Each structure stands twice: as structure tokens, then as C-alpha cells.
N, C-alpha and C positions, 0 to 999 in steps of 0.2 A: 585821231583815234577816239572811239567812243569809250568813255570811262564808266565802268560798270561796278556796282556794289552788289554783293550777295549777302543777304541776311539769311542765315541758316546754311552756311557754306559747308558745314561738317555733317549734314545728313546726306543720304544717298543722292537725292535729286540735286542738292546744292553742290555736291562733289562732282556730279556730272556736268553741271553748269561751269564749274571751274575748269574742268578738263576740256570741254568744248570751246570755251572762250580763250583758253591758252593757245588754241590752234586757229583762232579767228584773226584774220589779217586786218580787220578794221576796229577791233575792240580789245580792251585790256581790263583785267580785274584790279581795282585799286582798294577794295575793301572786302576782306573775308570775315564776315560776321558770324559769331557763334555765341550762343547763350552758355554753353557748357565748357568751352575751351578757351576763354579769353586769356590772352597772354602767351598761349602756346604756339610754337611754330606750326604752320599749317602742314608741313611735310612730316611732322611727328605723328600726325593723325592719318594722313594719306601719303604713304611712302612712295606711291606711284608718281607723285608730283615732285619728288626730290630733284633739286636743281632746276625746277620749272616754276614753282610757285614759292618764291623766296619772300614769304610774308608771315607776319604774326597775326593770329586771330584777334579780331576786335569785337566790340560789343554790338548790340542791336539797336543802336541809337540812330533811328531812321532820319531824324532831322539833320544830324551831322553828316550822314552818308549823302543826303540830298545836297548839301553844300559842296560836296566834292565830286559827285558822280553825275553823269548824264542820264543814267538809267539805274533803277534799283530792282533787283530780283528778290522776292521774298519766298524762300523755300522753307516755310515754317508751319507749325500746327495751326489749325483753324482758330480764328479769332485774333491772332497776334498782329497780322498786317492791318486789319481793320481797327485795332486798338492804337496803332501807331500813325496811321496815315492822316494827313491834314491838308487843307487847301494850300497852305504855304509850301508844302512839299510838292504837290502836284503842279503848282504854278511854275515851277522851275525844273522839275525832274519827271521823267516818265517812270512808271511803276508797272512791273509784271508780277502778279501775285500767283504763285503756284498752289496756294491753298484754295479752299472752296468759298472764301469770304464774299466774293463778288460774282460767283457763277449763277446763283439763283436769284431771280429778280423779285420774287415774293419774299419779303423779309420774314413773315410769319412762317412760311414753309421752311426757310433756312433754320430758323430758331427751333422749330419742331423736330427737324431731322438731326440737327447738330447739338441740341440741348444746351445752347448758350444764347445769351442776348447779343444781338449784333451791335458792335460798338460804333459803327459808322454807316448807318443806312442811307445817309444823304449822298453817298457815292455809288450806290448800287445801280441806279438807272444809267449813270454815265459809263460804267465799266463795260467794255466790249468783250464778248465771249471769244477767246482767241483761238478759234479753230480756223486756221488760215485758209483752207480749201473752200470754206463756206463764207467766211466773213472778211475776206482779204481787204476790200475797200474800206470798211469801217476801221480795221486795225491800223491802216496807214495813218489815219488822222487821230488816233486815240492817245490819251495820256495815261490811261489806266486799263490794263488788260487782265481779265480773269482767265488765266491759263487753264485749259480744260483738264479734267481728271483722266487717268489712264484708261479705265474701263469705258468711260463715255466716249473718248476719242475713237477707240477701236470699234465700239458698238455703232456710233453714229456714222462713221465713214463706211461701214459695211452695209448699213441699212438705208442711208439717206437717198441715193438716187432713185430707187424704186418706190420709196415712200413719197418722195417729192413729186414724182410723176403719176401718182395715184394708182400704182399697180398692187399695193399691199393694203389689206384690211387692217387699219390701225389698231383695232380692238383685239387682234389675235397675236400681237408680237410677244414672243418669249425669248429672253436672252440668257444663254448659258455661257458663262465666262470663266476663264482660268488664268491665274497669275502666279508668277514666280514670287519667292519669299521677299525679295527686295521691295515689293509693293507695300509691304507692311511697315517700312521704315527701318531705321538703324537702331532704334531703342531696344533694350533687352526685354524680351517677353518670353515666358515659358513656352507658349504655343509655337514660337519660332525657333526654338533650339533644334540643333541638328537631329537629335534622337527623336524629337517630336514630329519633324517634318519628313525626314528621310524615309523612303519606302512607304509613303503614305500620300493620300489625296483626300481632301475633305471639303465639303461645302461650309460656308460661313456667312453670316449676315443674311440668311435667307429671308426674303420679304422685308428686310430692315436695313439693307446696305445703303449708306449715305450717298452713293452715286446714283441711286434710283431716281430721285427728283431731278437731278441734272440731266440724265438721259431723257427722262420724260419731257422736260421743258424744251430741249433742243429738237427732239423728234416731233413735238407738238407744233413747233414753228414750221417744220417741214411739211407736216400733214395739214396744217391750217385748222386744226381742232385740238382740243385737250385730250391727251393720251394718258392711259394708265397701263403700264406694262408689268410683266413678270420678269424679274432680274435675280439671278442667283449666281454669285461668284464662288470660285473654288480655289483653294491653295494647293499648288503642286510643288514637288521637290526639285526646283531649279532656281538659279539665282535671279534670272530676269526673263521677262517675256509675258505677253498677253495673247491668249487665244479666245476668240469669240465665235460661238456658233449660235446663230439666232434663227428663229422659226416664225413664219407668218403665212397666213392664207392669202392667196391671190384674190383680188376683187372679182365679183361675178363677171364683169365685162372683160376681164383679162385672164380668166381661169385657163384659157387654152393658149396662153402666150408661149412662144417657143424660145429656145436658147438665143437665136440670132436677134430676136426682138429685144430681149432683156440685155444682152451684151451690148447692143447699140446704145442703150441708155447709160450703162456704166462707162462706156467709151466717151460718150458725150460729156459726162461730168468730169472724168479723170484723165482723158488722154493727154491733156496738157499739164497735168500735175506731176511734178518730178517725184514727189514722195509717196504717191499712192499708185501702186502697181496692181492692175487687174490681171490676174493670172490666166493662163490658157485654159481652155475647156477641160474639165475633169481633173484639174490640178488644184489641190486644196492647200490653203495657207499653212505654213509651219513656222513655229517661233524661231527655229534655228536659221531660217533663211533671212531673217531681219535683225538678228542679234547684233547689238553694237551700232545700229544705224538709225536714221530718222525715217526709214521706209515703213509703210503699212502695205501689206499684201492683202488683197480682198478677192473673193470669188463667190459664186453662188451655184446652187444645184436645184433644178426643178424636180419636184416629186409629183408626177402626173397622176398617181393613184389618189392622192389626198388633195390635189390642187393647192399644195403648199410649196413654199420655196425655202430653201436652207441658205442662209447668208453667213459667210465666214470671213474672219479677218484675223491677222496676226501682226504684232508689232513688239518693239522693245518698250517696256513700260517706263524705263528711266529716261529714254531719249524722246521718241515721238510722244510718249505718254507723259513727259514732264520737261526735262531740260532742253531737249532738242526742239520741241515745239516752242518753248520760251525763246530760244535763240532765233527761231524762224520768225516769231512775232517781232522780236527786236529788229531784225533785218528789215522787215516791212515798215516799222515805225520810223526808221532812220533812212528810208529810201534806198536801201541796199538790195542787191539781188538776194532773194530770200533763201537761196541755197548756200550762201556764204558761211563757211565754217561747218557745214553739215554734209559735205560731199563724201564722207567716209563710206566705203563699200561694206556691207554686212560681213561680220566675222564668220569664218567657217574653217574647221569645225568649231 
């Protein structure tokens, strides 16, 4: 059995990790780390784990976790993983970081967007961006994974095939995205109270959201040039889910591309991918079709009047957008079938 430690096990993403690993036939959680609940029974915090996770919350001593675990998941605020990680830890234990500490390769860009000094820039180049459908081979041999953010995962997987194949004008990409409230974390915030969120939808972080440079970096790799995109997220009154609607102009040489031509590209990239489902023509992704699962549903619509294409994606922000993707990465790192522990069918209704 793979022995796993979770630092940040009492946040939403950490709790999803605990739940998924409880059903994983090749792994077990031996360390439920928490900054706020040290000494409390884990099931006092998450009653859904009653008689399943019979453990007490421990601290965030990564060095001690590394002595006991084969892999460490850090579902923590930005800066914490980087402040704790050391060569001695990585020499004997694999680490999957669910924060943004190692997603952005330019340390100055990271520090500018996150307004903190990076505590461990020496590990940035080594960290592999853990988007399994794109970086699978690198992930297998990695000891440090930068688990992608929720908005970037859905945005990149929706846009990547056509951008990679040169069908999109990179300078025209606009991403409109919507997230359930769990994407903001479990901490108490006035803006996330029921009365503030219910019967309401709002944009936030317009032109300043911290996932912007992450999306730009990964799409720049696909395009083979530096990209600057427009990205605006919105908060919607539901527990979980991400919906991305992106817009881009087709390149001059492909402005008359038809559905069959573009569908062939999506199928080429995703037909062997278990967790990316390309929907039938004119069927648009919905968050309820992926809730509680590691699936991402994607599709596109051509607008012949404007020579633009509408690219759409939906997924569960806590699973494929966080914990499920982390488990998928772990499976690859340990030579397992990457579907292990992630076969759950989406919940409905």
C-alpha cells in the first residue's frame, strides 16, 4: 500500500483527497495534517468520514510526514508548501502540491501575482505541471508535482487541441469562467455567506485573478509563443462545479473550417482519455453532468458570422480541479492505472 500524508486535510480539497483515498485500493492515508484542528478527531470535522477515517488530526510537520509516507499531498495556502519543502524530503518522498507554489516557472511573475516572496525557487524548474492529459510522461518520473488550478484545468483542456494545432489566433482568446462557492475554500468570509451568495452571480478578480498567469503559461507552451489572455471568473450560487466558455478567432487559413474538421482534432487528442469527454454536436457541457467525478466535458461551437469559435468545458472543481487530479497524478507516479480510485460515475441529480 502507498502510504499518503495530507497536509491541509481539513480544507475542502484536502477532505476530498481523504475521501478519494479511502476508496483507493492501493493507498491509505496515514497522516491527516491540519493547522487549525491539531488533536481533534478527523470525523468531528467531517462527519461523512465517520467510521472510515479513524484518526486524529496532526500538525503540518512535513519532515516528519516524509519519514512515514511515500507521498505527501499539500492542500494548503500559497507559500506554505514552498516554505516547508527541502531536498531531504524530496530525496525520499514524492510531493504533490495543490497550491500555486510551483505552477509558474518565472519566480518574479509568481511573486508579482501572489504578493509573496517565493521561499524555495530552487525547486521551480524541477516541478512538473500535473495536467495528466498533456504531461503524462513527465509526471511518471517526477518527484514534485505542481497540481493545476481548477480554472486553468478546465480552460486549458477546452482550448488546448485547437490552439496546439494552429487553428486559433492566440491574441484573441477570452475566457469567461464560473465556479461554485467551494472554489473559494472553507475559511469564513463574508462574501461567501449564504445570504451573500444565494440568488446572486458576480464577477470577481477581473483582470487580476491569480490563475491568469498559470493559464497564459500553459497555453503559451501549446501555441509556441507568449500569450496574453483576458480571463474573468464569476461566483455562482452552487456548492461545486466549474463552467468555462472561451472565445477565440480562427486563423485566416482556417476561418472556413467545418465541424467535422475540428471534431477530428478533439478526437485525436482525447479519444483515448478516460476523463475528458468530447460531447456530441450541439450538446453543451453542464456542471451537473460531471458533479462528484473526475470527468471534464468539453465541446465547441463554430460561429460562421464572426469566424470565431466558442470553446466550452465543465468539471467538478474539487475533484478534477483539485483532489481527483492529484490522485490521478499519484497513480502515474507509482506506475498504477491512472483511473484507480477515480472511477466514480458523476452524481445525478
